[in-house]
N, C-alpha and C positions, 0 to 999 in steps of 0.2 A: 316543512324543511324545503329549502330551495337547492336544486342541483347546482346552481351557480355558486352557492356558498361553500360547496364541498371542495372544489378544486384549490382554493387558497389554503384550506386546512391541510390538504395533501401536500401542497408545496411547503408548508411549514414543517411537515414530517420529513420531507426530503432534506430540508435545512438541518434538522436534527441529526440526520444521518451523516451530513458533512461534519457536524460537530463531533459525532461519535468517532468518525474516521480520524479527525485531528487528535482527539483524546487518545486513541489507540497508538498513534504515532508518538505521542508524549510518553505513554507507558513504555513503548519500545526504547525510547531514549533513556529513560530512567533505568531500564534493565541493562542497557549497555554501560551506563555509569557504574552499576553494581559490579558488572563483570570486570570492568577496568580496575575497580578497587580491590576485588576479591580474586579475580582470575580463576573463578570456579563457578559451576552451575549447581552446587550442592546447597546453597543457602536458602533459607525459607523465604527470603525476600523475593527471589526470582519465581518461586512457585506461586506466591501470592499475585505477582504481576501477571503471570501466565493465566491464572484464574480470572483476573480482571479482563484480560484480553478475550477469554472465552465468553464471559458474561456480556461484554460489549458486542461480540459477534452474534450472540443469541438475540440481543436487543435489536441489532441491525436487521437480522433475519425476521424478527417479529414485525418490524416496521414494514419490511417488504411484503410480508403476508397480509398485513392490514391494508396496505395500499392496494394490493392485488384484489383482496376481497371486496373493497369498496368499488373499485373500477368494474369488477365483474358484475356486482349487483346493480350498479348504475346502468350498465349496458343492458341488463335484463329488464329493469324497470322502465326504461325508455320505450319498450315494446309492449308494455302492459297498461291497463286502465289507470287513471290518475290515483285511484284509492290505493294502489299498490305502494305508493310512496309511504304510507303509514306503517308498512311492514319492512321498510328499508333497513332501519336500525337493527331489528331482530335478524333479518336476513344476513346482514353484514357480520353480526356476531357469530351466527352459525357457520358461515363460510370461513371466517377467521379461525374459529376453533378447529375446523377441518384442516385448514392449511398448516396451522402451527403443529397440529398433532402428527402431520406427515413429515415434519422436519426431524431428521435423525441427528444423533450426536456426531456422526461422521461428517454431515454437512457443516455443522458448526466448526468442527476441527479443520475442515478444508477451506474455511473462510480465508480470503486472500491475505488479510491483515494478520491472521493467526499464523498462517504459513510463513509469511514474511518475518514475523516476530521470531519464530523458531529458527528460521534460516539465519537471521541476524545474530541470534545467540550463538549458533554453531560457528559462524564465521568469526565472530568476535573472540570466541574461545580459541579457535585455530590461530588467530592473529596474535593472541596473548602468548600462546605456546611458541609461535615462530619468533616472537621478540625474545623469549627466553633463550631459544637456540641461537638467535642472531647475536645476542650479547657475547656468547662464547665464540662465535665465528669472528666477531669484530676484534677480539683479542688476538686472533691469529692473523687476520688480514682485514683491517677496518675498511679500507677503500673498496675492496671487492664486495664485502658484505653490503655496504651502503648502495653500491651500484646495482647489485642483483636484486635488492629488496625494494628499490624505488619504483612504485607503480606509476602509470601514466594518468595524470589528472586532467589532461587537456581534452576539452570537448571537440569531437571531430566536426561539429557543425559550426560553432563559434570560434574555434581555434584559441580559446582562452580557458583558464582553469575553471572547472565545473564548480557550481555553488550547490545545486541540488541534483546530484547524480542519479539518473534512472538507468536501470538495466533492461535491455531488450531480452525478453524471455525466449525469443526464437533464436536469435543469433548470438546472444550473450554479450553484446557490445554495450558500452556506456555512452551516455550523452548528458548534457545539462538539460534539465527538465524544461525550462522555459524555451531554450533554443530548439529542441527537437519538436516540441508541441507547436511552436511557431512555424517550423518548416512543414510539418504535417498539414497545418491549416492552409498554408500558402499553396501547397500541392493540391489539396482538396478543392480550393477555390478555382484552381486552373484545370479541374477535372483530371488530375493526374494522381498516380500512386507515389508514395514517398519511399524512395530507395534508401537503404542504410548508407550513410555517408562514409563509412569506413571503407577504405580502398580494398578491393578484392572481395568484399562481402557479397554473397549471392542473395541476400534478403531484399526483395524488390518491393515489398508492401508492408511498411511499418504502420501499425494502428496504435492509437492511444492505449487500448486495452493490452497491448503487448508490453507496456512499460510498467516497471515497478520501482518505487523509490528504494535506494540502497542506503540504509542508515549507517551501516558500517563504513562504506566508502565515504560517505559525507563526513563522518568523524575523522577518518584518515586525512581527508583534505583539510579539515579544520586544524588538526594537529600539525600538519605540514606547514600551514600558514603561521601558526604560533611559533613553531621552531624557526621558521624563516625570519620572523620578526625579531627573534632573540639573537640571530647570528649577525 
C-alpha cells in the first residue's frame, strides 16, 4: 500500500461529507414543507425525517473518526520501519473502533445540522402560529398588521434581497451567504478582520464558522417573491 494513494481516498470521503450535508439540507426543506401543510409537529413524517437527520449526523461523525484514525496511524507509521506498513490497515481499524466507541449520543444530537433542523422546525411552527394570529389582526387593521410583520430581507453587504440568508450566531444578524463569504475572503486576503456590516453592531470579527444557513428565512423570502409576482 502506498501512502500517496491514501490521500485521494480521504478526499473522496470529504466529498461524501459534502453530499451528506446537502442531503441533510434537503431533508430539512422537506420537513418545512410538511409543517407548512400540517402546521403541526405531531405527524409521523417529521419524526422519520428527524431520525434521518440523526442517522446522517452519525454517518458524518463516523467519517470524521475514520479520517482521523487514518491520519493518526499514517503519522505513526512514518516514524516506524517499512514493515509497519503491513499492519496499517489493522491499526486503522482498531483506532477507528476506539474513536467511534467514544462518540456519545449527545454528540450526535448536537451536530450542527441536527440543531439547525430542530431550530428550523421550531421557528416554522412559530411562524405558522403567527400567521394564524395575523389573519385575525388583519381583519381589525390590515395595513398595520402587514407593516408590523414585514421582515427585512435586504442583505447589509450587497444591499439587495438575500437569496441564501445566513445568520451570524454571535450577533444574530443576517446576510446573503455569497456576499458575506466574499467579504470575509476579501478581508482575509488583506490581512484584516471582517466586521459585521450592520450599522452599530459591535461584532468585529466574523468567521465562516459563525454563519448558519436559515432555511426558514429563505422560505420566507421565496414566499415574498411569489406574492410580489402575483401583485
